[in-house]
Every structure is written in C-alpha cells, then in structure tokens.
ChimeraX commands (.cxc) that place a marker at each C-alpha (Angstrom):
marker #1 position 0.23,0.33,0.22 radius 0.5
marker #1 position 2.80,2.56,1.05 radius 0.5
marker #1 position 4.67,1.71,-2.59 radius 0.5
marker #1 position 1.71,2.03,-4.85 radius 0.5
marker #1 position 0.56,5.42,-2.80 radius 0.5
marker #1 position 4.41,6.87,-3.59 radius 0.5
marker #1 position 4.82,5.00,-6.78 radius 0.5
marker #1 position 1.49,5.99,-8.41 radius 0.5
marker #1 position 1.26,3.17,-11.22 radius 0.5
marker #1 position -0.63,3.72,-14.41 radius 0.5
marker #1 position -1.52,-0.18,-14.59 radius 0.5
marker #1 position -1.77,-2.68,-11.89 radius 0.5
marker #1 position -1.75,-6.29,-12.68 radius 0.5
marker #1 position -3.00,-8.92,-10.08 radius 0.5
marker #1 position -1.36,-12.20,-11.41 radius 0.5
marker #1 position -3.71,-14.73,-10.04 radius 0.5
marker #1 position -4.34,-16.55,-6.67 radius 0.5
marker #1 position -5.93,-13.28,-5.12 radius 0.5
marker #1 position -8.91,-15.80,-3.78 radius 0.5
marker #1 position -7.59,-19.28,-2.33 radius 0.5
marker #1 position -10.61,-21.19,-2.62 radius 0.5
marker #1 position -9.45,-23.16,0.36 radius 0.5
marker #1 position -12.64,-24.84,1.52 radius 0.5
marker #1 position -12.81,-25.93,-2.37 radius 0.5
marker #1 position -9.35,-27.57,-2.97 radius 0.5
marker #1 position -9.32,-31.59,-3.19 radius 0.5
marker #1 position -5.95,-31.53,-0.84 radius 0.5
marker #1 position -6.35,-32.70,2.70 radius 0.5
marker #1 position -6.89,-29.77,5.37 radius 0.5
marker #1 position -5.27,-29.61,8.56 radius 0.5
marker #1 position -8.43,-29.57,11.52 radius 0.5
marker #1 position -5.94,-26.96,13.19 radius 0.5
marker #1 position -6.52,-24.42,10.18 radius 0.5
marker #1 position -9.26,-21.58,10.24 radius 0.5
marker #1 position -12.06,-24.22,8.72 radius 0.5
marker #1 position -14.29,-20.96,8.80 radius 0.5
marker #1 position -12.19,-19.71,6.23 radius 0.5
marker #1 position -15.55,-19.65,3.65 radius 0.5
marker #1 position -15.24,-18.84,0.09 radius 0.5
marker #1 position -17.84,-16.11,0.85 radius 0.5
marker #1 position -15.28,-14.78,3.45 radius 0.5
marker #1 position -12.21,-14.97,1.35 radius 0.5
marker #1 position -14.32,-13.09,-1.45 radius 0.5
marker #1 position -15.36,-10.03,1.19 radius 0.5
marker #1 position -11.68,-9.82,1.79 radius 0.5
marker #1 position -10.72,-9.50,-1.76 radius 0.5
marker #1 position -13.45,-6.70,-2.38 radius 0.5
marker #1 position -11.77,-4.81,0.77 radius 0.5
marker #1 position -8.46,-5.62,-0.90 radius 0.5
marker #1 position -9.65,-4.19,-4.21 radius 0.5
marker #1 position -11.26,-1.02,-2.88 radius 0.5
marker #1 position -7.95,-0.33,-0.87 radius 0.5
marker #1 position -6.04,-0.43,-4.27 radius 0.5
marker #1 position -8.73,1.82,-5.90 radius 0.5
marker #1 position -8.49,4.36,-2.95 radius 0.5
marker #1 position -5.07,4.63,-3.38 radius 0.5
marker #1 position -4.81,4.59,-7.18 radius 0.5
marker #1 position -7.74,6.08,-8.33 radius 0.5
marker #1 position -6.64,7.00,-12.07 radius 0.5
marker #1 position -4.87,3.39,-12.44 radius 0.5
marker #1 position -5.92,0.59,-14.59 radius 0.5
marker #1 position -6.76,-2.54,-12.34 radius 0.5
marker #1 position -6.46,-6.11,-14.36 radius 0.5
marker #1 position -6.98,-8.95,-12.24 radius 0.5
marker #1 position -5.80,-12.28,-13.93 radius 0.5
marker #1 position -7.37,-15.42,-12.68 radius 0.5
marker #1 position -5.35,-18.18,-11.45 radius 0.5
marker #1 position -5.56,-22.09,-10.48 radius 0.5
marker #1 position -7.15,-20.63,-7.14 radius 0.5
marker #1 position -9.85,-18.65,-8.60 radius 0.5
marker #1 position -10.33,-21.52,-11.05 radius 0.5
marker #1 position -11.42,-23.70,-8.04 radius 0.5
marker #1 position -14.95,-22.11,-7.98 radius 0.5
marker #1 position -15.19,-22.87,-11.64 radius 0.5
marker #1 position -14.12,-26.74,-11.15 radius 0.5
marker #1 position -16.37,-26.93,-8.24 radius 0.5
marker #1 position -19.22,-25.45,-10.02 radius 0.5
marker #1 position -18.63,-27.68,-12.99 radius 0.5
marker #1 position -18.18,-30.99,-10.82 radius 0.5
marker #1 position -21.02,-30.26,-8.04 radius 0.5
marker #1 position -23.98,-28.06,-10.05 radius 0.5
marker #1 position -23.20,-28.55,-13.60 radius 0.5
marker #1 position -26.95,-27.16,-14.35 radius 0.5
marker #1 position -26.35,-24.17,-13.20 radius 0.5
marker #1 position -22.65,-23.37,-14.43 radius 0.5
marker #1 position -24.40,-20.83,-16.39 radius 0.5
marker #1 position -25.79,-19.30,-13.77 radius 0.5
marker #1 position -22.48,-19.34,-11.34 radius 0.5
marker #1 position -20.24,-18.26,-14.17 radius 0.5
marker #1 position -19.87,-14.61,-12.90 radius 0.5
marker #1 position -20.79,-15.25,-9.41 radius 0.5
marker #1 position -17.15,-14.10,-8.08 radius 0.5
marker #1 position -17.15,-10.95,-9.81 radius 0.5
marker #1 position -20.42,-9.72,-8.85 radius 0.5
marker #1 position -19.25,-10.75,-4.98 radius 0.5
marker #1 position -16.02,-8.76,-5.49 radius 0.5
marker #1 position -18.12,-6.04,-7.35 radius 0.5
marker #1 position -15.53,-5.53,-10.34 radius 0.5
marker #1 position -17.78,-3.60,-12.08 radius 0.5
marker #1 position -18.24,-1.09,-9.51 radius 0.5
marker #1 position -14.32,-0.62,-8.78 radius 0.5
marker #1 position -13.47,-0.55,-12.82 radius 0.5
marker #1 position -11.41,-3.80,-12.44 radius 0.5
marker #1 position -11.02,-5.67,-15.55 radius 0.5
marker #1 position -11.00,-9.44,-15.07 radius 0.5
marker #1 position -8.81,-11.84,-17.26 radius 0.5
marker #1 position -10.09,-15.57,-17.05 radius 0.5
marker #1 position -10.50,-18.59,-19.06 radius 0.5
marker #1 position -13.11,-19.48,-21.53 radius 0.5
marker #1 position -16.09,-21.24,-19.79 radius 0.5
marker #1 position -15.25,-24.10,-22.06 radius 0.5
marker #1 position -11.97,-24.96,-20.19 radius 0.5
marker #1 position -13.23,-27.80,-17.28 radius 0.5
marker #1 position -9.42,-27.88,-16.19 radius 0.5
marker #1 position -6.93,-24.49,-15.52 radius 0.5
marker #1 position -4.80,-23.69,-18.28 radius 0.5
marker #1 position -2.75,-20.51,-19.03 radius 0.5
marker #1 position -4.79,-17.32,-18.22 radius 0.5
marker #1 position -2.77,-14.49,-19.50 radius 0.5
marker #1 position -2.94,-11.09,-21.13 radius 0.5
marker #1 position -0.30,-9.31,-23.67 radius 0.5
marker #1 position 1.01,-5.72,-22.70 radius 0.5
marker #1 position 3.96,-3.90,-23.92 radius 0.5
marker #1 position 5.16,-6.81,-25.53 radius 0.5
marker #1 position 5.17,-9.25,-22.55 radius 0.5
marker #1 position 2.57,-12.24,-21.62 radius 0.5
marker #1 position 1.39,-11.27,-18.48 radius 0.5
marker #1 position -0.21,-14.23,-16.58 radius 0.5
marker #1 position -0.66,-17.37,-14.57 radius 0.5
marker #1 position 0.70,-20.03,-16.44 radius 0.5
marker #1 position 0.41,-23.75,-15.62 radius 0.5
marker #1 position 4.14,-24.68,-15.41 radius 0.5
marker #1 position 5.81,-24.83,-12.48 radius 0.5
marker #1 position 9.52,-26.03,-12.01 radius 0.5
marker #1 position 11.46,-26.50,-8.75 radius 0.5
marker #1 position 14.23,-24.02,-9.20 radius 0.5
marker #1 position 14.13,-19.92,-9.48 radius 0.5
marker #1 position 13.60,-19.07,-12.90 radius 0.5
marker #1 position 13.34,-22.52,-14.33 radius 0.5
marker #1 position 9.91,-21.93,-15.13 radius 0.5
marker #1 position 10.34,-18.74,-17.04 radius 0.5
marker #1 position 13.00,-20.31,-19.18 radius 0.5
marker #1 position 10.65,-22.94,-19.84 radius 0.5
marker #1 position 8.01,-20.36,-20.77 radius 0.5
marker #1 position 10.30,-18.23,-22.84 radius 0.5
marker #1 position 11.43,-21.82,-24.92 radius 0.5
marker #1 position 7.58,-22.71,-24.90 radius 0.5
marker #1 position 6.20,-19.25,-25.76 radius 0.5
marker #1 position 8.99,-17.48,-27.56 radius 0.5
marker #1 position 7.81,-14.09,-26.23 radius 0.5
marker #1 position 8.62,-12.26,-23.10 radius 0.5
marker #1 position 6.67,-13.33,-20.38 radius 0.5
marker #1 position 6.04,-12.38,-16.72 radius 0.5
marker #1 position 4.90,-15.36,-14.53 radius 0.5
marker #1 position 3.19,-15.53,-11.12 radius 0.5
marker #1 position 1.95,-19.08,-10.03 radius 0.5
marker #1 position 5.77,-20.49,-8.88 radius 0.5
marker #1 position 6.20,-18.24,-5.70 radius 0.5
marker #1 position 9.19,-17.91,-6.75 radius 0.5
marker #1 position 11.45,-15.02,-8.38 radius 0.5
marker #1 position 13.81,-15.09,-10.90 radius 0.5
marker #1 position 14.56,-13.93,-14.17 radius 0.5
marker #1 position 15.66,-15.70,-17.66 radius 0.5
marker #1 position 16.99,-13.90,-20.95 radius 0.5
marker #1 position 17.42,-15.28,-24.28 radius 0.5
marker #1 position 18.81,-13.55,-27.46 radius 0.5
marker #1 position 17.78,-15.00,-30.62 radius 0.5
marker #1 position 18.11,-14.46,-34.35 radius 0.5
marker #1 position 18.41,-11.25,-35.43 radius 0.5
marker #1 position 19.20,-10.01,-31.92 radius 0.5
marker #1 position 16.16,-9.84,-30.41 radius 0.5
marker #1 position 16.10,-10.31,-26.55 radius 0.5
marker #1 position 13.23,-12.56,-24.93 radius 0.5
marker #1 position 12.74,-12.31,-21.17 radius 0.5
marker #1 position 11.08,-14.36,-18.58 radius 0.5
marker #1 position 10.29,-13.22,-15.33 radius 0.5
marker #1 position 8.71,-14.95,-12.18 radius 0.5
marker #1 position 7.49,-12.27,-9.79 radius 0.5
marker #1 position 7.10,-14.50,-6.34 radius 0.5
marker #1 position 4.39,-13.81,-4.36 radius 0.5
marker #1 position 3.13,-12.40,-0.97 radius 0.5
marker #1 position 2.71,-15.70,0.67 radius 0.5
marker #1 position 5.02,-16.54,3.56 radius 0.5
marker #1 position 4.06,-20.13,4.94 radius 0.5
marker #1 position 1.25,-22.39,4.24 radius 0.5
marker #1 position -0.44,-25.55,6.08 radius 0.5
marker #1 position 1.18,-28.17,3.43 radius 0.5
marker #1 position 4.91,-26.50,3.13 radius 0.5
marker #1 position 7.86,-26.89,5.83 radius 0.5
marker #1 position 10.31,-23.90,4.75 radius 0.5
marker #1 position 8.99,-23.33,1.49 radius 0.5
marker #1 position 11.57,-22.44,-0.86 radius 0.5
marker #1 position 9.25,-19.08,-2.00 radius 0.5
marker #1 position 10.28,-15.51,-2.36 radius 0.5
marker #1 position 8.10,-12.56,-1.66 radius 0.5
marker #1 position 7.83,-9.67,-3.80 radius 0.5
marker #1 position 6.51,-8.21,-7.17 radius 0.5
marker #1 position 7.72,-6.67,-10.70 radius 0.5
marker #1 position 7.61,-3.66,-12.11 radius 0.5
marker #1 position 7.69,-2.38,-15.63 radius 0.5
marker #1 position 8.72,0.91,-16.61 radius 0.5
marker #1 position 8.25,2.48,-19.87 radius 0.5
marker #1 position 9.63,5.53,-21.69 radius 0.5
marker #1 position 8.66,6.16,-25.27 radius 0.5
marker #1 position 9.46,2.65,-26.88 radius 0.5
marker #1 position 11.77,1.24,-24.36 radius 0.5
marker #1 position 10.51,-1.02,-21.51 radius 0.5
marker #1 position 12.41,-2.52,-19.03 radius 0.5
marker #1 position 11.28,-4.91,-15.99 radius 0.5
marker #1 position 12.73,-4.39,-12.20 radius 0.5
marker #1 position 12.20,-6.78,-9.19 radius 0.5
marker #1 position 11.08,-5.78,-6.24 radius 0.5
marker #1 position 12.15,-8.32,-3.28 radius 0.5
marker #1 position 11.34,-8.14,0.47 radius 0.5
marker #1 position 13.75,-9.47,2.78 radius 0.5
marker #1 position 12.60,-9.45,6.23 radius 0.5
marker #1 position 9.65,-7.64,5.45 radius 0.5
marker #1 position 11.75,-4.99,4.25 radius 0.5
marker #1 position 13.05,-3.63,0.72 radius 0.5
marker #1 position 14.96,-0.38,-0.89 radius 0.5
marker #1 position 13.62,1.18,-3.72 radius 0.5
marker #1 position 14.66,4.35,-5.33 radius 0.5
marker #1 position 16.45,5.42,-2.38 radius 0.5
marker #1 position 13.67,5.03,0.17 radius 0.5
marker #1 position 13.38,2.02,2.77 radius 0.5
marker #1 position 10.10,0.32,3.19 radius 0.5
marker #1 position 9.06,-1.66,6.26 radius 0.5
marker link #1:1,2 radius 0.2
marker link #1:2,3 radius 0.2
marker link #1:3,4 radius 0.2
marker link #1:4,5 radius 0.2
marker link #1:5,6 radius 0.2
marker link #1:6,7 radius 0.2
marker link #1:7,8 radius 0.2
marker link #1:8,9 radius 0.2
marker link #1:9,10 radius 0.2
marker link #1:10,11 radius 0.2
marker link #1:11,12 radius 0.2
marker link #1:12,13 radius 0.2
marker link #1:13,14 radius 0.2
marker link #1:14,15 radius 0.2
marker link #1:15,16 radius 0.2
marker link #1:16,17 radius 0.2
marker link #1:17,18 radius 0.2
marker link #1:18,19 radius 0.2
marker link #1:19,20 radius 0.2
marker link #1:20,21 radius 0.2
marker link #1:21,22 radius 0.2
marker link #1:22,23 radius 0.2
marker link #1:23,24 radius 0.2
marker link #1:24,25 radius 0.2
marker link #1:25,26 radius 0.2
marker link #1:26,27 radius 0.2
marker link #1:27,28 radius 0.2
marker link #1:28,29 radius 0.2
marker link #1:29,30 radius 0.2
marker link #1:30,31 radius 0.2
marker link #1:31,32 radius 0.2
marker link #1:32,33 radius 0.2
marker link #1:33,34 radius 0.2
marker link #1:34,35 radius 0.2
marker link #1:35,36 radius 0.2
marker link #1:36,37 radius 0.2
marker link #1:37,38 radius 0.2
marker link #1:38,39 radius 0.2
marker link #1:39,40 radius 0.2
marker link #1:40,41 radius 0.2
marker link #1:41,42 radius 0.2
marker link #1:42,43 radius 0.2
marker link #1:43,44 radius 0.2
marker link #1:44,45 radius 0.2
marker link #1:45,46 radius 0.2
marker link #1:46,47 radius 0.2
marker link #1:47,48 radius 0.2
marker link #1:48,49 radius 0.2
marker link #1:49,50 radius 0.2
marker link #1:50,51 radius 0.2
marker link #1:51,52 radius 0.2
marker link #1:52,53 radius 0.2
marker link #1:53,54 radius 0.2
marker link #1:54,55 radius 0.2
marker link #1:55,56 radius 0.2
marker link #1:56,57 radius 0.2
marker link #1:57,58 radius 0.2
marker link #1:58,59 radius 0.2
marker link #1:59,60 radius 0.2
marker link #1:60,61 radius 0.2
marker link #1:61,62 radius 0.2
marker link #1:62,63 radius 0.2
marker link #1:63,64 radius 0.2
marker link #1:64,65 radius 0.2
marker link #1:65,66 radius 0.2
marker link #1:66,67 radius 0.2
marker link #1:67,68 radius 0.2
marker link #1:68,69 radius 0.2
marker link #1:69,70 radius 0.2
marker link #1:70,71 radius 0.2
marker link #1:71,72 radius 0.2
marker link #1:72,73 radius 0.2
marker link #1:73,74 radius 0.2
marker link #1:74,75 radius 0.2
marker link #1:75,76 radius 0.2
marker link #1:76,77 radius 0.2
marker link #1:77,78 radius 0.2
marker link #1:78,79 radius 0.2
marker link #1:79,80 radius 0.2
marker link #1:80,81 radius 0.2
marker link #1:81,82 radius 0.2
marker link #1:82,83 radius 0.2
marker link #1:83,84 radius 0.2
marker link #1:84,85 radius 0.2
marker link #1:85,86 radius 0.2
marker link #1:86,87 radius 0.2
marker link #1:87,88 radius 0.2
marker link #1:88,89 radius 0.2
marker link #1:89,90 radius 0.2
marker link #1:90,91 radius 0.2
marker link #1:91,92 radius 0.2
marker link #1:92,93 radius 0.2
marker link #1:93,94 radius 0.2
marker link #1:94,95 radius 0.2
marker link #1:95,96 radius 0.2
marker link #1:96,97 radius 0.2
marker link #1:97,98 radius 0.2
marker link #1:98,99 radius 0.2
marker link #1:99,100 radius 0.2
marker link #1:100,101 radius 0.2
marker link #1:101,102 radius 0.2
marker link #1:102,103 radius 0.2
marker link #1:103,104 radius 0.2
marker link #1:104,105 radius 0.2
marker link #1:105,106 radius 0.2
marker link #1:106,107 radius 0.2
marker link #1:107,108 radius 0.2
marker link #1:108,109 radius 0.2
marker link #1:109,110 radius 0.2
marker link #1:110,111 radius 0.2
marker link #1:111,112 radius 0.2
marker link #1:112,113 radius 0.2
marker link #1:113,114 radius 0.2
marker link #1:114,115 radius 0.2
marker link #1:115,116 radius 0.2
marker link #1:116,117 radius 0.2
marker link #1:117,118 radius 0.2
marker link #1:118,119 radius 0.2
marker link #1:119,120 radius 0.2
marker link #1:120,121 radius 0.2
marker link #1:121,122 radius 0.2
marker link #1:122,123 radius 0.2
marker link #1:123,124 radius 0.2
marker link #1:124,125 radius 0.2
marker link #1:125,126 radius 0.2
marker link #1:126,127 radius 0.2
marker link #1:127,128 radius 0.2
marker link #1:128,129 radius 0.2
marker link #1:129,130 radius 0.2
marker link #1:130,131 radius 0.2
marker link #1:131,132 radius 0.2
marker link #1:132,133 radius 0.2
marker link #1:133,134 radius 0.2
marker link #1:134,135 radius 0.2
marker link #1:135,136 radius 0.2
marker link #1:136,137 radius 0.2
marker link #1:137,138 radius 0.2
marker link #1:138,139 radius 0.2
marker link #1:139,140 radius 0.2
marker link #1:140,141 radius 0.2
marker link #1:141,142 radius 0.2
marker link #1:142,143 radius 0.2
marker link #1:143,144 radius 0.2
marker link #1:144,145 radius 0.2
marker link #1:145,146 radius 0.2
marker link #1:146,147 radius 0.2
marker link #1:147,148 radius 0.2
marker link #1:148,149 radius 0.2
marker link #1:149,150 radius 0.2
marker link #1:150,151 radius 0.2
marker link #1:151,152 radius 0.2
marker link #1:152,153 radius 0.2
marker link #1:153,154 radius 0.2
marker link #1:154,155 radius 0.2
marker link #1:155,156 radius 0.2
marker link #1:156,157 radius 0.2
marker link #1:157,158 radius 0.2
marker link #1:158,159 radius 0.2
marker link #1:159,160 radius 0.2
marker link #1:160,161 radius 0.2
marker link #1:161,162 radius 0.2
marker link #1:162,163 radius 0.2
marker link #1:163,164 radius 0.2
marker link #1:164,165 radius 0.2
marker link #1:165,166 radius 0.2
marker link #1:166,167 radius 0.2
marker link #1:167,168 radius 0.2
marker link #1:168,169 radius 0.2
marker link #1:169,170 radius 0.2
marker link #1:170,171 radius 0.2
marker link #1:171,172 radius 0.2
marker link #1:172,173 radius 0.2
marker link #1:173,174 radius 0.2
marker link #1:174,175 radius 0.2
marker link #1:175,176 radius 0.2
marker link #1:176,177 radius 0.2
marker link #1:177,178 radius 0.2
marker link #1:178,179 radius 0.2
marker link #1:179,180 radius 0.2
marker link #1:180,181 radius 0.2
marker link #1:181,182 radius 0.2
marker link #1:182,183 radius 0.2
marker link #1:183,184 radius 0.2
marker link #1:184,185 radius 0.2
marker link #1:185,186 radius 0.2
marker link #1:186,187 radius 0.2
marker link #1:187,188 radius 0.2
marker link #1:188,189 radius 0.2
marker link #1:189,190 radius 0.2
marker link #1:190,191 radius 0.2
marker link #1:191,192 radius 0.2
marker link #1:192,193 radius 0.2
marker link #1:193,194 radius 0.2
marker link #1:194,195 radius 0.2
marker link #1:195,196 radius 0.2
marker link #1:196,197 radius 0.2
marker link #1:197,198 radius 0.2
marker link #1:198,199 radius 0.2
marker link #1:199,200 radius 0.2
marker link #1:200,201 radius 0.2
marker link #1:201,202 radius 0.2
marker link #1:202,203 radius 0.2
marker link #1:203,204 radius 0.2
marker link #1:204,205 radius 0.2
marker link #1:205,206 radius 0.2
marker link #1:206,207 radius 0.2
marker link #1:207,208 radius 0.2
marker link #1:208,209 radius 0.2
marker link #1:209,210 radius 0.2
marker link #1:210,211 radius 0.2
marker link #1:211,212 radius 0.2
marker link #1:212,213 radius 0.2
marker link #1:213,214 radius 0.2
marker link #1:214,215 radius 0.2
marker link #1:215,216 radius 0.2
marker link #1:216,217 radius 0.2
marker link #1:217,218 radius 0.2
marker link #1:218,219 radius 0.2
marker link #1:219,220 radius 0.2
marker link #1:220,221 radius 0.2
marker link #1:221,222 radius 0.2
marker link #1:222,223 radius 0.2
marker link #1:223,224 radius 0.2
marker link #1:224,225 radius 0.2
marker link #1:225,226 radius 0.2
marker link #1:226,227 radius 0.2
view
C-alpha cells in the first residue's frame, strides 16, 4: 500500500491466486487451520483489498488475471452443479464488485473444465498465471520463454527469478517470475519461496522490468526503505 501510494502506477496487474478457494480444494485440510475460511469470507476480503487499491490509485487501470486458485470455484461448480454453471459463471466478479471498482477480469473461457494458461499481452510481454512450475528459481521462466517464444511475466511459482535469451536478429526475450506475497502455508515446511513483485517502466518505445524482493519484511526502492 505504501509503495503504490508513492509510486502512482498507471496499471496494476493482480496476477492470480488472489482468492484462495481453501474450502474447495481437493487437498487434505488441517483441523488446526481456520475451517471458517469460507469462499464468501475470502471474496469479502478480496473486495476490501480491491477497494483499498482503487482508493490508492484512483486513475490506474486494474487488471485481475485469474490463477488456478480462483479457478477452483469454476471447477467446483462444473463438478457439483453443472446444470447451474451458466448461472454461476460470474458469481465471483459480482461478489467482489469488479464492475463497481472498474477492475478488468481476465479468465479462461467457460469451455475450460481444467485450469490452463491465463494471460494478457502488455508492452510486448505475456503477463499471466501460466500452468507451469519448475523446482528452481527462473527455471519456469526459462521453460515458458522456450515454449512461447515471447517475453513473459509469471506468477504461480511463488519464486522470483529471471531468464534472458537473445535469438536470431538480436531480439531479446525475457522471462520473469515475480514471487508472491505468501510466506507460509499448511502444506509446506520452510518453502523455497520469495516475496515481492515486479515493475515494468516504459519511456517512449523502451520498457524495462525491475524486481522487488522483500527481505525480512523490508525492501529498498528509489532511495527509500519500506518496512
């Protein structure tokens, strides 16, 4: 919030897994976790978060790209109430009030019954939540650059890392994993994750990517310490 207030971005991408879908997962759940973490409460928290972002950046375009966790609601509807899927397909946007907050939503076409790459194109990059995860930092970015043949910005892995590839004619292709804002979950002990996000800055026809990494709840940007 402090960073957004200072930086005044023109465009904010929320790159997936903003809503967890904890109660909808097929994975085992710990009885010591908050079993009251309902989808409704998660969506209410998301509405509060979007409202805060919109207040901080009233002129910015906000794009919410759905990840595999948002897709849990779609999958649950398809598996359990397929006859009502047509009615429920926009339920999350309505609950979170994306239209009222002027938030663009990028999600899979309703024909998809399984999560797949979800992305949009921006400044020569594919920005999205791609269905690809490798064990080590930047390995996913490398794999996506090799697969797509275009610069990409990926969430999903919870790791940060960059991969660069110069191809025929001197064209530079970039792949960036931007980390996440997660620190721990009930299914992972000491996860190899990095917290942070990415920035794209453009002047005229040149765009550069910068990575923000949070270390011990602190980071430095443009001569200022945030903590």
